[in-house]
C-alpha positions in Angstrom: 85.7 9.9 20.7 89.3 10.2 22.0 89.6 13.6 20.6 86.6 14.8 22.7 88.0 13.2 25.8 91.4 14.8 25.1 89.8 18.2 24.8 87.8 17.6 28.1 91.0 16.5 29.9 92.9 19.5 28.6 90.0 21.8 29.7 90.1 20.2 33.2 93.9 20.6 33.2 93.6 24.3 32.3 90.9 24.8 35.0 93.1 23.2 37.6 96.1 25.1 36.5 94.1 28.3 36.6 92.9 27.5 40.1 96.4 26.6 41.2 97.7 29.9 39.8 94.9 31.8 41.4 95.6 30.1 44.8 99.3 30.7 44.4 98.7 34.4 43.5 96.3 34.8 46.4 98.9 33.2 48.8 101.6 35.5 47.5 99.4 38.6 47.8 98.4 37.5 51.4 102.0 36.9 52.4 103.2 40.2 50.9 100.4 42.0 52.7 102.0 41.4 56.1 103.9 44.1 57.9 106.7 41.6 58.6 107.2 41.3 54.8 107.0 45.1 54.3 109.7 45.9 56.9 112.0 43.0 55.9 113.4 45.3 53.2 116.4 47.4 54.4 115.0 50.6 53.0 111.8 50.2 55.1 113.6 50.5 58.4 113.2 54.3 58.4 109.4 54.3 57.8 109.1 51.4 60.3 110.6 53.6 63.0 108.3 56.5 62.1 105.2 54.2 62.2 106.2 52.7 65.6 106.4 56.2 67.0 102.9 57.2 65.7 99.4 56.9 67.1 98.6 54.4 64.3 101.0 52.0 66.1 100.0 52.5 69.7 97.1 54.4 71.2 94.6 54.4 74.1 92.1 52.3 72.2 94.6 49.5 71.3 93.9 49.7 67.6 96.9 49.3 65.3 96.9 50.1 61.6 99.3 47.8 59.8 101.1 48.8 56.5 98.5 47.2 54.3 95.7 48.9 56.2 96.9 52.3 54.9 98.7 51.4 51.7 96.5 48.7 50.1 93.0 49.9 48.9 90.1 47.5 49.6 88.7 47.9 46.1 89.7 45.0 43.9 91.0 47.0 40.9 93.0 49.5 43.0 94.2 46.6 45.1 95.6 44.8 42.1 97.0 48.0 40.7 98.8 48.7 44.0 100.3 45.2 44.0 101.6 45.5 40.5 103.0 49.0 41.2 104.8 47.6 44.2 107.1 45.6 41.9 109.1 48.7 41.3 109.7 49.0 45.0 111.1 45.5 45.1 113.3 46.4 42.1 114.5 49.5 43.9 115.4 47.4 46.9 117.3 44.9 44.7 119.2 47.6 42.8 120.0 49.6 46.0 118.1 52.7 45.1 117.8 53.7 48.8 121.0 52.4 50.6 120.9 54.8 53.5 118.9 57.5 55.2 120.5 60.3 53.1 119.1 58.6 50.0 115.8 58.0 51.7 115.5 61.7 52.5 116.4 62.6 48.9 113.4 60.5 47.7 111.0 61.2 50.5 109.1 64.0 48.7 108.8 61.9 45.5 107.5 58.9 47.4 105.1 60.9 49.6 103.6 62.7 46.6 103.0 59.4 44.8 101.1 58.1 47.9 99.2 61.3 48.4 98.1 61.2 44.7 97.1 57.6 44.8 95.1 58.1 48.0 93.3 61.2 46.6 92.4 59.3 43.5 90.8 56.6 45.7 89.0 59.1 47.8 91.1 58.0 50.8 89.5 54.5 50.7 92.0 53.0 53.1 91.4 55.7 55.7 87.6 55.2 55.4 87.8 51.5 56.2 88.4 52.5 59.8 87.4 56.2 60.0 83.8 56.2 58.8 82.4 59.8 58.5 78.8 58.5 59.1 80.0 57.2 62.5 81.5 60.5 63.7 80.2 62.2 66.8 81.2 65.7 65.8 80.4 67.0 69.3 83.2 64.9 70.7 85.8 66.5 68.4 87.8 69.6 69.0 86.2 72.8 67.8 88.8 73.2 65.0 88.3 69.5 63.9 84.5 70.1 63.8 85.0 73.2 61.6 87.5 71.5 59.3 85.4 68.3 58.9 82.3 70.3 58.1 84.3 72.3 55.5 85.7 69.1 54.0 82.1 67.7 53.6 80.9 70.9 52.0 83.7 71.1 49.5 84.1 67.4 48.7 87.6 67.1 50.1 89.1 63.8 51.0 91.0 62.7 54.1 94.5 63.0 52.5 93.8 66.6 51.5 94.5 67.6 55.1 95.9 64.6 57.0 99.4 64.3 55.6 102.4 63.5 57.9 100.3 61.5 60.4 102.5 58.4 60.4 105.6 59.2 58.3 107.4 62.4 58.7 106.2 65.0 56.2 108.9 65.8 53.6 110.5 69.1 53.2 108.5 70.7 50.5 110.3 73.3 48.5 108.5 76.6 48.7 109.6 79.7 46.8 107.7 82.9 47.3 110.7 85.0 46.1 109.0 85.5 42.7 105.9 87.1 44.4 108.2 89.1 46.7 110.2 90.3 43.7 107.0 91.3 41.9 105.8 93.2 44.9 109.0 95.1 45.4 108.6 96.4 41.8 105.7 98.5 43.2 107.8 100.2 45.9 107.2 103.9 45.7 104.5 103.2 43.0 102.1 106.1 43.5 101.2 109.5 42.2 99.5 112.7 43.4 96.2 111.2 42.2 96.3 108.3 44.7 94.5 109.4 47.9 95.5 106.3 49.9 98.8 104.5 50.1 99.7 101.1 51.7 102.8 99.7 53.5 103.8 96.6 51.5 106.0 95.2 54.3 106.8 95.8 57.9 108.2 99.3 58.0 109.5 101.5 60.7 108.0 105.0 60.7 108.7 108.1 62.9 105.8 109.5 64.9 107.4 112.7 66.3 108.8 111.5 69.6 108.6 107.8 69.0 108.3 105.1 66.4 105.7 102.8 65.0 106.2 99.5 63.1 103.6 99.6 60.4 102.3 96.2 59.2 101.8 95.1 55.6 98.5 96.6 54.2 98.6 99.5 56.7 96.7 102.3 55.1 98.0 105.9 55.0 96.1 109.0 53.9 96.4 112.8 53.7 100.0 112.4 52.6 102.6 114.8 51.4 106.0 114.1 50.0 109.2 115.9 51.0 112.2 114.7 48.9 112.4 110.9 49.5 110.3 111.1 52.7 106.6 110.8 53.0 104.5 112.3 55.8 101.0 110.9 56.2 98.2 110.1 58.6 97.4 106.7 60.0 94.0 106.0 61.4 93.0 103.1 63.7 91.7 101.8 67.0 93.3 101.2 70.3 91.9 98.9 73.0 92.1 100.1 76.6 95.1 98.4 78.3 96.8 97.6 75.0 97.7 101.1 73.7 100.9 99.8 72.0 98.8 98.1 69.4 96.9 99.9 66.6 94.1 98.0 65.0 92.2 98.6 61.7 88.8 98.3 63.2 87.2 98.2 66.7 86.9 94.7 68.0 88.9 93.1 65.2 92.5 92.1 65.6 93.7 93.3 62.2 97.0 94.8 63.2 98.0 98.1 61.6 101.1 98.9 63.7 103.0 98.5 67.0 103.9 101.7 68.8 106.8 102.1 71.2 106.1 103.9 74.5 107.1 107.3 73.2 104.9 107.0 70.1 101.8 106.5 72.3 102.0 110.2 73.4 101.8 111.2 69.7 98.4 109.6 69.2 95.3 111.9 68.9 92.1 110.4 70.2 89.1 111.1 68.0 86.4 109.3 70.0 86.0 106.7 72.8 83.5 103.8 72.7 82.6 101.0 75.0 82.3 97.8 72.9 79.9 95.3 74.4 81.3 92.4 72.3 84.8 92.7 73.7 83.5 94.3 76.9 86.2 96.9 76.8 86.8 100.5 76.0 88.1 101.5 72.6 89.5 104.7 71.2 89.4 105.8 67.6 92.8 107.5 67.0 95.1 108.9 64.4 98.7 109.9 64.3 101.1 111.4 61.8 104.0 109.3 60.6 107.1 109.9 58.4 108.8 107.1 56.5 110.7 106.5 53.2 108.4 106.7 50.2 109.9 103.4 49.0 108.1 101.6 51.8 104.7 102.5 50.3 102.6 101.6 47.3 99.2 102.6 45.9 98.9 99.2 44.2 96.5 97.2 46.5 96.0 94.6 43.8 99.8 93.7 44.0 99.6 93.4 47.8 96.6 91.1 47.5 98.3 89.0 44.9 101.3 88.7 47.2 99.1 87.6 50.1 97.3 85.0 47.9 100.7 83.7 46.7 101.9 83.2 50.3 98.6 81.3 51.1 98.9 79.0 48.1 102.6 78.5 48.4 102.9 77.8 52.1 99.5 77.1 53.6 98.3 74.7 50.9 101.2 72.3 51.0 99.8 70.3 53.9 96.1 70.7 53.5 93.5 71.8 51.0 93.0 75.6 50.5 90.8 77.1 53.1 88.6 79.9 51.7 89.4 83.3 53.4 85.7 83.8 54.2 85.5 80.5 56.2 86.8 82.2 59.4 86.3 85.6 61.0 89.1 88.1 61.1 89.8 87.3 64.7 89.7 83.5 64.2 92.3 83.8 61.4 94.9 84.9 63.9 94.6 81.7 65.9 94.5 79.5 62.8 97.6 81.0 61.3 99.5 80.9 64.6 98.6 77.2 65.1 100.1 76.4 61.7 102.9 78.8 61.0 105.6 76.7 62.6 104.9 74.0 60.0 105.9 76.4 57.2 109.1 78.1 56.2 107.5 81.6 56.3 109.4 84.5 57.9 107.6 86.5 60.6 107.0 89.2 58.0 105.4 86.7 55.6 103.2 85.3 58.4 102.0 88.8 59.2 101.3 89.5 55.5 99.3 86.4 54.9 97.3 86.8 58.1 96.2 90.3 57.3 95.5 89.3 53.7 93.1 86.6 54.9 91.6 88.8 57.6 90.7 91.4 54.9 88.5 88.8 53.2 87.2 87.1 56.4 83.5 86.2 56.6 82.8 89.1 59.0 84.4 91.7 56.7 82.4 93.6 54.1 84.8 92.6 51.3 84.1 88.9 51.8 80.6 89.1 50.2 82.0 90.2 46.8 85.6 89.1 46.9 85.5 85.5 45.9 89.0 85.1 47.4 90.0 81.6 48.2 
């Protein structure tokens, strides 16, 4: 009889002990969820300052997202996992892993990538507790936001794929397109008499007779002849009335072929003139003969496209998911790249190359239907 009572009492004791442990754990979790606890660590003073300068801290609607709102998933398993993983942060604080801002910057990329990975695995669950896609009024969003949010829905992207660096400064992400540049340079002067068309593989200065034109990457040359190390060829294109310094690949599309100086404009031969109703302006189909070093040209268009794709993946996909080239028109890509180029480390020449590459596979270009370029 006593043995049964002893077992019952022991069971009750274990139940109470478990309840106490659960309550204690719950209390610890609740206490460590507070922003006050998060920023009490010395190493958190830097992200605190960044948060206090963001729209998640102060905004016109008076809504504030605390640390836990963004960094603790609502799902029970992911919640517990995040709490357990946070122990290493406490250990890092105790051991002085990040004693100053220099050390913080050295670890910023590593920490950011860990958070981005976790948020992507959770389908940005913390973002969605406040930002519910089913509650969006897309018409109230900017045109670009509407476009990107529709694209995200169509391609199953999640919030963190694009929305990095909203609260905490985005880290310097090492980008190295030198390998692609080196590979492309191997094709300098790579052509033979059998190649009817040649392409400028970077921004190149060419003589036009009395002036000069700066040819853009992908500029196409035909009817060429070689004289020692110099190549003479014909460049075809379109000029818009009032902007005769610019030579475009097609009428109405801002795919830049070259920029002429004032003297070079007199070397242009007009083939035909057309009034374009879409742009409501007059356009001239033109051609001009140019001379430039043969090493500025290649017949390998595949190498040029590979270079453009590498720039897109290396620089444009560090902050957001890859945007298919055929998602925008050729003209729209100009504005998209210009709005984002300052966030990258691309040179002006690289910006021009990736823009023209994406334009060539834009949704209003014939190549877009069969290219499959992303």
